[in-house]
N, C-alpha and C positions, 0 to 999 in steps of 0.2 A: 385463487388468491387475489385479493384486492391490492392493486398497485396504484400509487399516486406519486406524481413528480411535481415538486413545487420549488420556488425560488424565494428565499428570504433576503430582504435588503436591510442593511444596517447603516445608520448614520452616526451612531455613537463611536468615536474613534477607538481603534484597536491599538493599544500601546504594545509594541513588539520588544522582544528581548534585546534586539540590536540598539534600541533607543529610538528607532524610527516609529512612525505612526501611519496606519492606514485610516484615512479620514472616513471613507465610505467603502463598503465592500458588500458583495453578494455571495450567498452560499446556496447552491442548488442541492436538493436532497430528494431521496426517494423513500417511500414507506411501503410496507407490506403487512397485510393483515389488518386487524381492527384493534384500536386502543380501548382497553376496558375502562370502566367508570372511574376507578381510583388510580388509573395510570400506573398500575403495578406490574404490567406485563411487557415492559419495553426492553428490547435488546438493541444495543448500538453496535453497528458493524463499521469497522475502519478499513479502508482499502490500501492496497500496496501502490508502488510507484506508478505503474501504468494503468491502475484501476480507475474506477469512477464511482459515482453514486448509484449507477445501474448494476446492482449486485445480483439481482435475480429476476426471473420472468423474461418475457420476450415482447418487444414492441411489435406493432402490426407488420411492418415491412423488414423486420430484422432477421438476418441470416443466422445469428447466434444469440443465445440468451445471455443474461447477465453473468458476470465473471464467477459468481459463486452459486449458480443456479442449482447445482447438484447438492448443495448444502442447505439452502434456504427455500422454503415453500411449504405448501400444505402437505402434512404428513412426513416431511423431511426432517433432518437432524434439528434444524431450527424451524420448528413447526409453526407455520403462520396461522394455523387454526387456534393456537394457544397464545402466541406472542405477537406483539406489534414491533416490527423491525424497522429501524431507521439507518440509512447509510447516506452520509453527506459527501459531496465532492470536496476534497481538500482545497484550501486556499493555495494558489500557485499552480494547481492542475489546470488542464485545458478543456475540461468538459462542462464548463458553465459557471463555476465559481470564479471569483476575481483572481486574475492571473497576469503574467507579464504582457499578454496581448489584449488585456481589457482596456477600455478607454480611461485615460488618466485625466483628461480635460473635457470640457463641454463640447469642444469641436471634434471630439472623437480620437484625438491623438493617443496612441497606446503607450503604456508604461515602458515596455521593452526593458532596457537595462536600468531604467529608473525604478523598477519594481524592487521592493526591499527583499533581502535575504530573510527567509523564514526559518524558524526552528520548529521541531515537533511540538514543543510547548505552545508556540504561537498558534499552530494549527488546531491543537486541542482546545486552547482558550476560545478560539472562534467557534468551534463546534459546541462548546459548553454554553456559549451565549445563545446559539441557535436553540438548544434544547430548553434553556431557561425561558426563551421567548415563547416556546410551545407549552409552557407550564409543566415541563418534565424536569423534576429536580432530583429524582432517584430512579435508577434503572435496575433491571434484573442482572444484566451482564453487559460488559464491553468486550467485544471479540475482534481480533485482527491478526493477520499474518504478515510477515516481512515488515515493510514500513507500517502496515496496520498494526502489527505487534508492538512496534515502537510506541505507537499511540496508546495502545492498551496499557503498556507499562507506565507511560506518562500519566494516564488517568489514575492508575493505582497509587501513584506517589503524590501527584499534585491535587487530585480530587478523591482522597481516600474513602470518603463516605458516599460517593456518587453511585456506586454499584455494589450489589451483593458480591459479585465476583468479576474478576478480570482474567480473560483467557488470551494468552499470547502464544502464537504459533510461529515457528521458523524465524525467530528474530534474535536480537542481541540487546544488551544493556548499553553498549557503546560500539560505534562502528570501528572495526579493526583495519589495519593497513591493507589487508588483502582486498576487502570490499572497496576501500577508497581507491586502490590501484585500478580495479576494474572500472570504476566510475571515471577515472582519469582518462581512460581510453576513449570513452564517449565524449567527455568534455573537450578533449583536444581535437577529436575528429570533427566535432560540430564547429568549434571555433575557427578552424583552419580550412573549412569547406568554403570555396568561393561562392557557392550557391546560398550560403548563410548570410552573405552580404553584411557581415558584422552586426547581425541582428536586425537588419533593415529589410528583410524579405517580406513578401506578402503571403497571405494564406493561399493564394492561387499558385505561388511558386512551389509550395509543398506538394501539390498535386502534379504540377507539370514537371518539376525537376526531381522530386522525390528525395532531395537533400541526402546525398550519399554519406555525408559525415554522420548524420543521425543514424542512418542504416548500419554503418560500420560499428558505431557505438552500441547499437542495439544487438549486434552479433555478439559482442563481448558479454553483454548481459545474458543473452540466451544461453551461451555456453555454461555460465554459472547457474542459471535457473534450471536448466534441463539436467545437467550433470552427466557423468560418464556412464553410469549404469543404464539410464534411459536411452542414451545415444547408442550404446552397444546393442541393447535389445531391439531398438527400433530400426537402426540402420546397418549395424555390422560393418562389413567392408563392401557393401553393395555399391555398385557403380550405376550412375544415371544411364538408363537404357538408350537415351538419345545421343550420348556423348561417347566419343572414341577414347579408349584407354590411353593412347599415345598422343592425343591432342593436348597441347600445353594447358589450355583452360578447360579441359574435360573435367567433369565433376563426380565426386562420390555423392551418394544420396544425401549424406549429412551436409555437404556443401550446398546442394540444391535447396535443402530445407532452410538453411541459414539465409540464403539469398532471398528466397520467396518471402519468408516472414520479416526479415529485416528491411527489405526495400518496400514493403507495403506499410511498414510502421509509420514513416513520415506522412503518409496520407491521412492518418487518424490522430497523430500525436504531434504537438507543437515542440520544436527544438528549444525554444527559450524556456518553456516549462520544464523540459527535460534537464536543462542545465541547472535551473533553480532547485528542482527536486533532488538532483544528485547532491547539490551543496547541502540541502537540508538533511539528507541521510548521512553525508560525510561528517557533519558536525554534531550529529546526535550523540548525546551522552546523558543517560538517565540521572547521573549525579550532577548535572549542570545546576549550579546554584548551591551545591553541597560540596564539602571538601573531598568526600570519598563516597563510593557507591553504597557502602553500609549506612552512611548517614541518610542517603536518599531512601533506601529500602526500609529503614526504620520507621518511615512515615506510613507504610502500607497497613491498612486496617481491614480491607476486604480479602476474600479468598483470592489468591493468585495462582492460576493454573498455567503451567508451562508445558508446551509440547514441541519437541524437536524431531528432526528426521535424520535417520542414520547416514544417508548419503548426501545431505545438504552440504554443498561446497561454497555457499555464499556466507551463511551464518552457521557455523559448525555447532554440533550438539554441545560441546564443552562450553560454549558461550552461554547457553541457557543453564547448564549445570552450575556455572559460577553463581548465577542469580539464586538458584535453589540453595547452594551451600551457604551463601551469605545470609539468606533468610533463616536457615537452621542455626547458624552461629549467633544470630540475633535473638534466638529463642522464639522465633516465629514459625516453627515447624508445623504448627496447627493451621497456619494460613497459607501454606504453599504445597503444591503437588507438582511432580515432574514426571513426564513420560517421554521416552524416546521411541519413535515409531520406526520399525524396520521398513525402510522405504526403497523404492526403485525409480522414483522420478525426480530425485534431487530436490532442490529448493522448492520447485513447483509442486512437491508432494502435498503441501497443505491445500492446494487447489484441486488436486487430482485424486489422491488416495483417501477420500472421505470415509470409506467403509472401515478403514483401520483405526479411526479415532472417533467415529460417530457415537459409539456407546459411551465413551468417556465424556464427551460434551454433554450428552443427555444427563449423565449422572451428575456432572457439575451443576447443571441448571436445576436439579432437584434438591440440592443441598439447602 
């Protein structure tokens, strides 16, 4: 599989939904496979909160491959011998696109809290500019899960002729109080962590101090992402072999799992980016700019394929069923499909249980 990583720089101002403007910005993106002559084999991949442009393949010294490597590649569900796949890092993320820690001034001073709050629409608008700059005006599909699914929905409404189909997995049309409450734990943990230094930390601090506030916030996320079924199957009531049962801070294996993953997270992810991305997810509403969700979904013109997961406790199946029902009520039943996957890995099932929906994705792409 051919992999290329590039950075696009833009000097034309990006007018944001908030009324603010990003004068200059950069988007880092990765491509897989070969673009055909008429540019008709493009698939856009949108990433989730902690994802990046590195969706598949493995860098030379990398311990793990891209986050959707079991889904994208030669001969895989998104077959890169057929399709040219593009995944860009969202604005506001910390993996190379313009973000709160990017330089705001010529002397290198970072935006930090001066960075604007972004909406999903803003992120998608910037991505669309990237694809336009590459001469890609129409694609085979836009695919994303979780926050990436929000982007896929946004594309279907705001750029209804951009793709033949839009595939949204494990997502919602608007963020409910339950998900906002989980994000609140992360937001408060980060804000009140002394190591956060009111946003004035350095990148070296992240490695040296591990920012426990971000780690604790990440634990809240992990609980929702993994879900009870996966935790029961993976950990049960097993106790860490190195810890005594009657030690006050002795741990069950699930606790050790949360500690290991959460306290390593600040070494790779920026806390300010986390705050801004949580805000972006919290204010997401596909009807933004419309009076009601049916008004927004009435704009859909391409096929909209919805996939939920039975044990998702972040974005529950009924949230995607609502989208399907509104599409049917609008007389657009020929433009929408919905499938709930019986799953065992909670919200993360869209990353893990590929075999359960691979055939469906292949069928959607043949339509």
